[in-house]
C-alpha positions in Angstrom: 61.3 -12.8 -90.3 62.6 -16.2 -89.3 61.2 -19.5 -90.7 58.3 -21.0 -88.8 59.6 -23.7 -86.7 57.0 -26.8 -86.0 56.9 -27.2 -82.3 54.5 -28.8 -80.0 54.1 -28.5 -76.4 52.8 -30.7 -73.6 50.8 -28.1 -71.6 52.5 -28.7 -68.2 55.3 -26.1 -68.1 56.0 -25.0 -64.5 53.8 -27.7 -62.9 55.3 -28.9 -59.7 56.2 -32.5 -59.2 54.3 -34.7 -56.8 50.8 -33.5 -57.8 48.0 -36.2 -58.0 46.4 -36.9 -61.2 43.9 -34.5 -62.3 40.9 -36.7 -61.0 42.3 -36.4 -57.5 42.7 -32.8 -57.2 40.9 -31.2 -54.2 38.5 -29.1 -56.7 37.2 -32.4 -58.2 33.8 -33.6 -56.7 31.5 -36.4 -57.5 34.3 -38.4 -59.6 33.0 -41.8 -59.2 29.4 -40.5 -60.1 30.7 -38.8 -63.1 32.5 -42.1 -64.1 29.2 -44.0 -63.7 27.5 -41.6 -65.9 30.2 -40.4 -68.5 32.6 -43.4 -68.6 36.1 -43.5 -67.1 38.0 -42.5 -70.4 36.2 -39.1 -70.8 36.2 -38.2 -67.0 40.1 -38.8 -67.0 40.6 -37.2 -70.0 38.9 -34.1 -69.0 40.3 -33.9 -65.4 43.7 -34.5 -66.8 43.5 -31.3 -68.4 43.1 -29.7 -65.1 46.8 -29.8 -65.0 47.6 -29.0 -68.3 47.4 -25.3 -70.1 48.1 -23.4 -73.1 51.7 -23.9 -73.5 51.8 -22.1 -77.1 50.7 -18.7 -75.5 52.7 -19.5 -72.5 56.1 -19.9 -74.2 55.5 -16.7 -76.4 54.8 -14.9 -73.1 58.2 -15.9 -71.8 59.7 -14.7 -74.9 58.2 -11.2 -74.2 59.8 -11.5 -70.7 63.3 -12.0 -72.1 65.0 -8.9 -73.0 67.5 -10.6 -75.1 65.2 -10.6 -78.2 63.0 -8.3 -79.9 59.6 -9.9 -78.9 57.3 -7.9 -76.4 53.6 -7.0 -76.2 53.9 -4.2 -78.6 55.4 -6.5 -81.5 52.8 -9.1 -80.7 50.3 -6.4 -81.1 51.7 -5.5 -84.4 51.7 -9.1 -85.5 48.1 -9.6 -84.7 47.1 -6.7 -86.8 49.2 -7.2 -89.6 50.7 -10.7 -89.5 54.0 -12.2 -88.4 55.6 -10.8 -91.9 55.3 -7.4 -90.3 58.2 -8.4 -88.0 61.9 -8.6 -88.9 62.8 -11.2 -86.1 60.3 -13.7 -84.5 61.2 -16.3 -82.0 60.3 -19.9 -82.5 57.7 -20.0 -79.8 55.9 -16.7 -80.9 56.3 -18.4 -84.8 54.6 -21.6 -83.3 51.9 -19.8 -81.6 50.8 -17.8 -84.7 51.0 -21.1 -86.9 48.5 -22.7 -84.3 46.2 -19.7 -84.3 46.2 -19.0 -87.9 45.9 -22.6 -89.2 42.2 -22.8 -89.9 40.7 -26.5 -89.3 39.1 -28.2 -91.8 35.7 -28.2 -89.9 35.5 -24.3 -90.1 32.9 -22.7 -92.5 32.9 -19.1 -92.0 29.5 -18.6 -93.4 28.3 -20.9 -90.8 30.1 -19.0 -88.1 28.7 -15.7 -89.4 25.3 -17.2 -89.1 26.1 -18.4 -85.5 27.0 -14.8 -84.6 23.7 -13.5 -86.0 21.8 -16.3 -84.2 23.7 -15.6 -80.9 22.2 -11.8 -80.7 18.9 -12.1 -82.9 16.8 -12.5 -79.4 17.2 -8.8 -78.8 17.2 -7.0 -75.5 17.2 -10.1 -73.3 20.5 -11.0 -74.5 21.9 -8.0 -72.4 20.9 -9.2 -68.9 21.7 -12.8 -69.9 25.3 -12.0 -70.6 25.7 -9.6 -67.8 24.0 -11.5 -64.9 23.5 -15.0 -66.3 26.9 -15.6 -68.2 29.4 -13.5 -66.9 28.3 -12.9 -63.4 26.7 -16.4 -63.2 29.9 -18.0 -64.5 31.7 -16.9 -61.3 29.3 -19.2 -59.4 31.7 -21.9 -60.3 34.3 -22.7 -57.7 36.9 -23.3 -60.5 36.3 -20.2 -62.4 36.5 -18.0 -59.4 39.9 -19.0 -58.0 42.3 -17.3 -60.6 40.4 -14.1 -60.6 40.7 -13.7 -56.7 44.4 -12.8 -56.4 44.3 -9.5 -58.3 41.2 -8.1 -56.3 39.9 -7.0 -59.5 36.4 -8.5 -59.0 36.4 -8.0 -55.3 37.2 -4.2 -55.1 34.4 -2.0 -56.2 36.5 0.3 -57.9 38.0 -2.4 -60.4 34.9 -4.5 -61.0 33.6 -2.0 -63.6 37.0 -1.9 -65.7 36.9 -5.7 -65.6 33.2 -6.3 -66.5 33.6 -3.7 -69.5 36.9 -5.8 -70.7 35.0 -9.1 -70.6 31.9 -7.5 -72.5 34.5 -6.0 -75.3 35.8 -9.5 -76.0 32.6 -11.2 -76.1 31.0 -8.7 -78.3 34.0 -8.8 -80.6 34.3 -12.5 -80.6 30.6 -13.1 -81.3 30.1 -10.3 -84.0 29.1 -11.6 -87.4 32.6 -12.0 -89.2 34.6 -11.0 -86.1 36.7 -14.2 -86.2 38.2 -13.9 -89.7 42.0 -13.6 -89.4 41.9 -9.9 -89.3 38.8 -9.2 -87.5 38.4 -7.7 -84.4 37.0 -10.8 -82.6 40.3 -12.8 -83.6 42.3 -9.8 -82.5 40.9 -9.6 -79.2 40.5 -13.4 -78.7 44.5 -13.4 -79.2 44.9 -10.9 -76.8 42.9 -12.3 -74.1 44.7 -15.6 -74.8 48.0 -13.9 -74.0 46.5 -12.1 -70.8 45.8 -15.7 -69.7 49.3 -16.7 -70.1 50.5 -13.8 -68.1 48.0 -14.5 -65.3 49.0 -18.1 -65.2 52.7 -17.0 -64.9 52.0 -15.0 -61.9 49.5 -17.4 -60.4 52.2 -20.2 -60.8 54.8 -18.2 -58.5 52.3 -17.2 -55.8 52.6 -18.8 -52.4 48.9 -18.5 -52.2 48.1 -20.7 -55.3 46.9 -24.2 -54.2 48.3 -26.6 -56.8 46.7 -29.7 -55.1 43.5 -28.2 -55.0 43.0 -26.2 -57.9 45.5 -27.4 -60.6 47.2 -25.3 -63.2 45.9 -21.8 -63.4 43.8 -21.0 -66.4 43.9 -24.7 -67.3 42.3 -26.6 -70.4 39.7 -28.1 -68.6 38.2 -24.7 -67.6 38.9 -22.9 -70.7 37.1 -25.8 -72.5 33.9 -25.0 -70.5 34.1 -21.2 -70.8 33.2 -21.7 -74.6 31.3 -24.9 -74.4 29.4 -23.9 -71.4 29.4 -20.4 -70.5 29.1 -18.9 -73.7 27.4 -22.1 -75.3 25.1 -24.3 -73.3 24.5 -22.1 -70.5 23.8 -18.9 -72.7 21.5 -20.7 -75.3 19.7 -22.4 -72.3 19.0 -19.1 -70.6 17.8 -17.5 -73.8 15.5 -20.5 -74.4 14.3 -20.5 -70.9 13.2 -16.8 -71.5 10.7 -17.9 -74.0 12.7 -17.8 -77.3 13.5 -20.7 -79.4 16.6 -21.5 -81.4 16.4 -23.9 -84.5 18.5 -26.9 -84.6 20.4 -25.2 -87.3 20.9 -22.1 -85.1 22.3 -24.2 -82.4 24.6 -25.9 -84.8 25.8 -22.8 -86.1 26.3 -20.9 -82.6 28.3 -24.1 -81.4 30.4 -24.1 -84.3 31.2 -20.4 -83.6 32.2 -21.1 -80.0 34.1 -24.2 -81.1 36.2 -21.8 -83.2 36.5 -19.3 -80.5 37.8 -22.0 -78.3 40.3 -23.1 -80.9 41.8 -19.6 -81.2 42.0 -19.1 -77.5 43.9 -22.3 -77.1 41.7 -25.2 -76.0 43.2 -28.5 -77.4 41.5 -30.7 -79.8 41.4 -33.5 -77.4 38.7 -31.7 -75.2 37.4 -29.0 -77.4 33.7 -29.3 -78.0 32.6 -30.7 -81.6 29.2 -29.3 -81.5 26.0 -28.9 -79.6 25.5 -32.4 -78.2 29.2 -32.7 -77.3 29.3 -29.3 -75.6 26.3 -30.2 -73.6 27.8 -33.4 -72.4 30.9 -31.8 -71.6 29.3 -29.1 -69.9 27.2 -31.4 -67.8 30.4 -33.2 -66.9 32.1 -30.2 -65.8 29.3 -29.2 -63.6 28.9 -32.4 -62.0 32.7 -32.2 -61.1 32.4 -28.8 -59.7 32.6 -28.0 -56.0 29.6 -25.9 -54.7 29.9 -22.1 -54.7 31.5 -21.0 -51.6 31.7 -17.4 -50.0 34.2 -16.1 -52.4 31.9 -17.1 -55.3 29.0 -15.2 -53.4 31.0 -12.2 -53.3 32.3 -12.2 -56.8 28.7 -12.6 -58.4 27.2 -10.0 -56.3 30.0 -7.5 -56.9 29.6 -8.0 -60.8 25.7 -7.8 -60.4 25.5 -4.8 -58.4 28.1 -3.0 -60.4 26.4 -3.6 -63.8 23.1 -2.5 -61.8 24.5 0.7 -60.3 26.9 1.6 -63.1 25.4 0.5 -66.7 28.4 0.2 -69.0 28.6 3.4 -71.0 25.4 4.5 -69.3 23.5 2.0 -71.4 20.8 0.2 -69.4 20.9 -3.6 -69.3 17.0 -3.5 -68.4 14.6 -2.4 -71.2 13.8 1.4 -71.0 10.4 1.4 -69.5 11.3 -1.1 -66.7 14.4 0.7 -66.0 12.6 4.0 -65.3 10.7 2.5 -62.3 13.4 0.3 -60.7 15.5 1.4 -57.6 18.8 -0.4 -57.5 17.6 -2.8 -54.6 14.7 -3.6 -56.9 17.0 -4.2 -59.7 19.3 -6.5 -57.7 16.3 -8.6 -56.5 15.1 -8.6 -60.3 18.5 -9.9 -61.4 18.4 -12.7 -58.7 15.0 -13.5 -59.8 16.1 -13.9 -63.1 19.0 -16.1 -62.1 16.6 -18.5 -60.7 15.5 -19.4 -64.1 19.0 -19.3 -65.7 21.1 -21.1 -63.0 20.4 -24.4 -61.5 18.5 -24.6 -58.3 21.4 -26.0 -56.1 23.6 -23.2 -57.4 21.1 -20.5 -56.4 20.8 -22.2 -53.0 24.5 -22.2 -52.5 24.8 -18.6 -53.4 22.1 -17.6 -50.8 19.7 -16.2 -53.3 16.3 -16.4 -51.8 13.3 -16.5 -53.9 11.2 -13.2 -54.1 8.2 -12.1 -56.0 10.7 -11.2 -58.7 11.5 -14.8 -59.4 7.9 -15.0 -60.7 8.4 -12.4 -63.4 10.0 -14.6 -66.3 7.9 -17.6 -65.5 4.9 -15.2 -66.1 6.1 -13.4 -69.1 7.5 -16.7 -70.6 4.5 -17.8 -72.4 3.8 -14.4 -73.8 7.4 -14.0 -75.2 7.4 -17.8 -76.6 4.0 -16.7 -78.7 5.3 -13.7 -79.8 8.6 -15.3 -80.9 6.6 -17.9 -82.7 4.7 -15.3 -84.5 7.9 -13.4 -85.4 9.5 -16.4 -87.0 6.7 -16.8 -89.2 6.5 -13.3 -90.4 9.2 -11.6 -92.6 12.2 -10.8 -90.4 15.8 -9.6 -90.7 17.8 -11.4 -87.9 21.1 -9.8 -89.2 19.6 -6.3 -88.9 18.2 -7.2 -85.4 21.8 -8.5 -84.5 23.5 -5.6 -85.6 21.3 -3.2 -84.1 21.8 -4.7 -80.6 25.5 -4.8 -81.3 25.7 -1.0 -82.1 24.0 -0.5 -78.7 26.6 -2.7 -77.1 29.6 -1.3 -78.9 28.7 2.3 -77.9 28.3 1.4 -74.4 31.7 -0.4 -74.2 33.8 1.7 -76.7 37.3 2.6 -75.6 37.7 6.3 -74.6 39.2 8.2 -77.5 39.7 4.8 -79.2 42.8 3.9 -77.3 43.1 0.2 -77.8 45.8 0.0 -75.3 43.2 0.0 -72.6 40.5 -2.2 -74.3 41.2 -5.1 -72.3 43.4 -5.7 -69.2 47.2 -4.7 -69.2 49.1 -8.0 -68.6 51.9 -6.2 -66.7 49.3 -4.6 -64.4 47.3 -7.7 -63.8 50.4 -9.6 -63.3 51.7 -6.8 -60.7 48.3 -7.1 -58.8 48.5 -10.9 -58.6 52.1 -10.9 -57.5 51.1 -8.4 -54.6 48.2 -10.6 -54.0 45.9 -7.6 -53.9 42.9 -9.9 -53.4 44.2 -10.9 -50.0 44.3 -14.7 -50.6 45.8 -16.9 -47.8 49.3 -18.6 -48.3 48.9 -22.2 -48.7 50.2 -24.0 -45.6 53.6 -25.3 -46.0 54.5 -23.1 -49.1 
């Protein structure tokens, strides 16, 4: 193996000249209001990162495409599973990527991350619909989150949605499994693989005539990657669990957000905007939400396609809903139930923009919440084993999302296949005027 060469990257590789500053991109709403509430320095720092992305992974991925060296997706998998010492020849960019990923920041306490993962799952069965509908599907209500996924068609075509949904579950389950983010844990391995898929997607989108730089910024940018961990799998997840009647202690919240912070670090969110804890994650998530454009028709299509697929084709045949409820529910009732729950888990203006009317199902959770709250309080005063509860739920998830025949080549998306779909614009995105 070659010696590690210290490298640092700006994060703007392939960004065309002549673009406005991040705060002036078309995707940014309510900039003046955000400055008034959060201060100009934070707003400008965060929005600048709409034009910056993870160049560590991007430069490594470019080495995979360069046939003059020995680096490729196969050797990357070897290095993730066994370390860089397992390779005979490593390019400087790949060495820099691994140096960054493998350097454990001094704020990391792996015992705390373990506790955070236990807390993440300990609420039990409610976690499944929250992840499927509130976190993953609900995440695509964000205008910015939806743009990069539209080009491949994988979330707009019925025969592709299931694959994409299960891949997302595999990654989240692995990353948030107790102990999963240890260097040779499954969470670390899949987080690194997803990071490289993001680099491949960025490469293809950057070369697409349908990618609107002046509107959207750089594909898979730091600003949006930050809020995926701080917001989507952090604030919005924990808020949804607590809106359902469960309560996280202050320590549990600290532990969960320490875990999401480290996942964000490994996946490439830079220290300048990576959340530092629960309060900082909430502040940055609220800022990101304020700067978002409202959901459009494309957001509505993606949200419904993900929810409808999870209802009609539960991953691995494992129900998102508790068994007694699932037995009496038709698919249309399930769809109404899902949107009813989303009314409690997503902001009212987002639900209105998604065109989700309130039905009788919207009253289910408010009716059940006091009972759930009392049961949770009683359960917390009695002897309980949160670790056992977490691993019981995780076994159900892992059984549902297991890779057929243990073939890890297909556990997450193939970068080459996704890149080809994006290049072919299978999502049918219109070419940007003047490009």
